[in-house]
C-alpha positions in Angstrom: -24.2 74.8 3.0 -20.5 75.2 4.0 -20.9 72.6 6.6 -22.7 70.5 4.7 -20.7 70.4 1.5 -17.6 70.0 3.8 -19.2 66.9 5.5 -19.8 65.8 1.6 -16.5 65.9 0.7 -15.3 64.2 4.1 -17.5 61.0 3.1 -16.7 60.9 -0.5 -12.4 61.0 0.7 -13.3 58.4 3.4 -15.2 56.3 0.7 -12.2 56.7 -1.9 -10.0 55.5 0.9 -11.6 52.5 1.7 -11.6 51.7 -2.1 -7.8 52.4 -2.3 -6.9 50.1 0.4 -7.9 46.6 -1.4 -6.7 48.1 -4.3 -3.3 48.6 -2.6 -3.4 44.7 -1.2 -3.9 43.5 -4.7 -0.9 45.8 -5.9 1.3 44.3 -3.1 0.1 40.8 -3.4 1.5 41.6 -7.2 4.7 42.8 -6.1 5.0 39.9 -4.0 4.5 37.5 -7.0 6.4 39.4 -9.7 9.0 41.3 -7.6 8.4 44.7 -9.2 5.8 46.3 -11.8 5.8 49.4 -13.5 2.9 52.5 -13.2 1.9 52.1 -16.6 0.9 48.4 -16.2 -0.5 48.8 -13.0 -3.0 51.5 -14.1 -4.1 49.2 -17.0 -4.4 46.1 -15.0 -6.1 48.4 -12.2 -8.0 50.7 -14.5 -7.3 53.9 -12.4 -4.6 56.7 -13.3 -0.7 56.4 -13.5 -1.1 59.5 -11.0 -3.4 57.2 -8.5 -1.0 54.1 -9.1 1.9 56.3 -8.0 0.1 57.6 -4.9 -0.8 53.7 -3.9 3.1 53.0 -4.2 4.2 56.1 -2.2 1.6 54.6 0.7 3.6 51.3 0.3 6.9 52.7 0.2 6.5 54.5 3.1 4.8 51.1 4.9 8.2 49.8 4.4 6.9 46.9 1.8 8.1 48.4 -1.8 11.0 50.7 -3.1 9.8 53.3 -5.9 12.1 53.5 -8.7 11.0 55.7 -11.7 8.5 54.5 -13.7 7.5 51.9 -11.0 8.6 50.1 -7.6 10.0 46.7 -6.5 9.5 44.8 -3.7 12.1 45.9 -0.7 12.8 41.9 0.2 13.7 40.8 -3.1 17.6 41.4 -3.1 18.1 39.5 0.3 15.6 36.7 -0.8 17.3 36.1 -3.9 20.3 35.8 -2.3 19.0 33.5 0.4 17.4 31.2 -2.0 14.4 31.7 -0.4 10.7 31.9 -1.2 8.6 34.9 -0.9 5.1 33.0 0.4 5.9 30.5 3.7 2.8 30.6 5.7 1.1 27.7 6.6 4.3 25.7 6.0 3.1 22.5 8.2 0.0 22.2 5.8 2.4 22.7 2.9 4.7 20.0 4.1 2.2 17.7 4.6 0.8 18.2 1.4 4.0 17.7 -0.1 4.6 14.4 1.2 1.2 13.2 0.5 2.1 14.2 -3.3 5.2 12.5 -3.2 3.7 9.6 -2.0 1.6 9.5 -5.2 4.6 9.7 -7.7 6.3 6.5 -8.7 9.9 5.7 -9.7 10.6 6.0 -13.2 7.6 8.4 -13.8 7.7 11.9 -15.8 6.2 14.8 -13.7 6.1 18.5 -13.6 6.3 20.4 -10.8 5.0 24.2 -10.9 7.1 27.0 -8.9 6.0 27.8 -5.5 6.5 26.7 -1.9 3.8 23.8 -1.9 5.4 22.3 -4.4 9.0 23.1 -3.5 7.9 20.9 -0.6 7.1 17.9 -2.7 10.3 18.0 -4.3 11.7 18.0 -1.0 9.9 14.8 -0.2 10.7 13.2 -3.4 14.4 13.1 -2.5 14.3 9.5 -2.4 12.3 8.5 -5.5 14.3 6.8 -8.4 14.6 7.6 -12.2 12.5 10.5 -12.3 12.3 13.0 -15.1 11.1 16.1 -13.7 10.4 19.5 -15.6 9.8 22.5 -13.8 9.9 26.4 -14.3 11.5 26.5 -10.5 15.1 27.3 -10.8 15.1 26.1 -6.8 13.4 23.0 -7.4 15.5 22.2 -10.3 19.1 22.8 -7.9 17.1 20.6 -5.2 16.6 17.8 -7.4 19.1 18.2 -10.4 22.0 17.4 -8.1 20.8 13.7 -7.3 21.9 10.8 -9.7 18.7 9.3 -9.5 16.9 12.4 -11.2 16.7 13.8 -14.8 15.7 17.6 -14.3 14.5 19.7 -17.2 14.4 23.8 -16.6 12.1 25.6 -19.0 13.7 29.2 -20.1 12.1 32.3 -19.6 12.1 35.7 -17.8 13.4 35.1 -14.2 11.1 36.3 -11.3 12.6 36.7 -8.0 10.0 36.1 -5.4 9.4 32.5 -6.8 12.6 31.7 -7.9 11.1 30.8 -11.1 10.9 31.6 -15.0 8.1 32.5 -16.6 6.5 34.0 -20.0 6.0 32.5 -23.5 9.2 31.4 -23.4 8.9 29.1 -20.3 5.3 27.7 -21.9 6.6 27.2 -25.1 9.1 24.5 -23.4 6.3 22.3 -22.7 5.2 22.1 -26.3 6.0 18.1 -27.1 6.1 16.9 -23.9 4.0 14.2 -22.1 3.8 13.7 -18.4 2.0 11.8 -16.2 1.2 14.2 -13.8 1.7 17.6 -12.7 1.4 19.3 -9.6 0.0 22.8 -10.1 0.1 25.7 -7.5 -2.5 28.5 -7.0 -2.9 31.7 -5.3 -7.1 31.0 -4.8 -9.3 29.0 -5.5 -13.3 29.2 -5.5 -16.1 27.5 -7.2 -17.2 30.8 -8.7 -14.0 32.3 -10.1 -12.0 29.2 -10.4 -7.9 29.3 -10.3 -6.7 32.6 -9.6 -3.6 34.5 -9.2 -1.9 37.9 -8.1 -0.5 38.8 -11.3 -0.3 37.8 -15.0 2.9 36.6 -16.0 2.4 33.1 -15.2 -0.9 32.2 -16.6 0.4 31.3 -20.2 3.1 28.9 -18.5 0.5 27.2 -16.2 -1.9 26.8 -19.4 1.1 25.0 -21.4 1.7 22.6 -18.5 -1.7 21.5 -18.2 -1.6 20.7 -21.8 1.3 18.6 -21.6 0.2 16.5 -18.4 -2.4 13.9 -18.3 -3.8 14.3 -15.0 -3.4 17.4 -13.2 -3.5 18.1 -9.5 -3.8 21.2 -7.7 -1.7 21.5 -4.6 -3.2 23.9 -1.9 -3.5 24.7 1.8 -7.0 24.9 2.7 -6.9 28.8 3.3 -6.7 29.3 -0.2 -10.4 27.8 -0.6 -12.9 30.5 -1.3 -11.0 33.4 -1.8 -10.0 35.0 -5.4 -7.2 36.9 -6.4 -6.4 39.1 -9.3 -5.8 37.4 -12.6 -8.0 33.8 -13.7 -6.6 30.9 -15.1 -9.7 29.1 -15.6 -12.8 27.1 -14.0 -11.6 24.5 -11.7 -12.6 22.0 -14.1 -8.9 22.3 -15.5 -7.9 20.2 -12.4 -8.2 16.3 -11.9 -7.7 15.9 -8.3 -7.0 18.5 -5.2 -4.6 17.5 -2.7 -5.1 20.2 0.5 -5.2 19.7 4.4 -7.1 19.0 6.9 -8.9 22.5 7.1 -11.1 22.0 4.1 -14.5 22.0 4.7 -17.0 18.9 4.4 -19.0 21.1 2.4 -16.4 22.2 0.3 -14.9 18.7 -0.2 -18.5 17.3 -1.6 -18.5 20.1 -4.1 -15.5 19.7 -5.5 -16.1 15.9 -5.8 -19.6 16.5 -7.2 -17.7 18.1 -9.7 -15.4 15.2 -10.6 -12.6 16.4 -8.8 -10.6 13.7 -6.7 -9.7 15.3 -3.3 -6.7 14.0 -1.3 -6.6 15.3 2.2 -3.0 15.3 3.5 -2.4 14.2 7.1 
C-alpha cells in the first residue's frame, strides 16, 4: 500500500507540473507584453492561488527570464530594451518587413491612418517614410519618433500608461483619445488569430485602446505574420469579423485563406 500511495503521489505531482508549464509560459507571455505584473493580478487572471503564482515567478526567475520583487515581478530585459528603444517581439522580421511594405503601399498621400503598437506596425511606419501629408494617430512612442520628425507627417500620440515591451501607451486614457477621431484605415496588431477564438492577446491592458481604435476607423486591417494563425493567447479582443482585411505573408495556407475570404475578409499576401 505505501508503494501504491507513493506512485499515486508521484503521478499527481507530474500532472501538476505538466499543468504548470503552460501556465508559466502564459505568465511569461504576459510579462513580455506588459513588462511587469503583480502577484494578485496574475492570481485572479489565472484562477490559481497567490502561492502558486509566486512559485511560477520563482521558476521564471531561476530560468533567467524575470526579476522578482515584492508583490510581483518584471521582465529582466526591460531596462536595457527601453534604453536602446528596441521592441520585445522581434521574431519573423523578414515576413514583418514584407507585410509593412504591403500595408504602406495601401496608404495614399493625405490619408489619415491609425497605427497600433508592435513590431509589424513599426515596419509599416518605416515603409511610410516617403509618403506625403499623412495624418498618423498612434499609441506607439517609437512610431511617433520615427514619423514625427518628418515635416511631411502630422503625428498624434495618445496619452496613457507607458508599456515598456511595446514602447507604447495603453489603458483607458489612451483609448479615450480616439473618441471623435475618424481615420480611413487602422492597421491593427495581434498576438494570435483563430477562427474559433478570434483576436487574442497575452494580457488585458490593451483591449480598451484597441476597441477604441477599431471604432475610429472606416476599415480595419489586421497585420500579422502567418505564424500567428491558428493560435490563441490569453485575452480576447473579439471575433475575427472585427477586421475587414488581413495582411500576412506567404506562409498562410490555402484553406485558411479561403476561410478568411469566405467570411468576407480581404486577404493581402505580402511577397
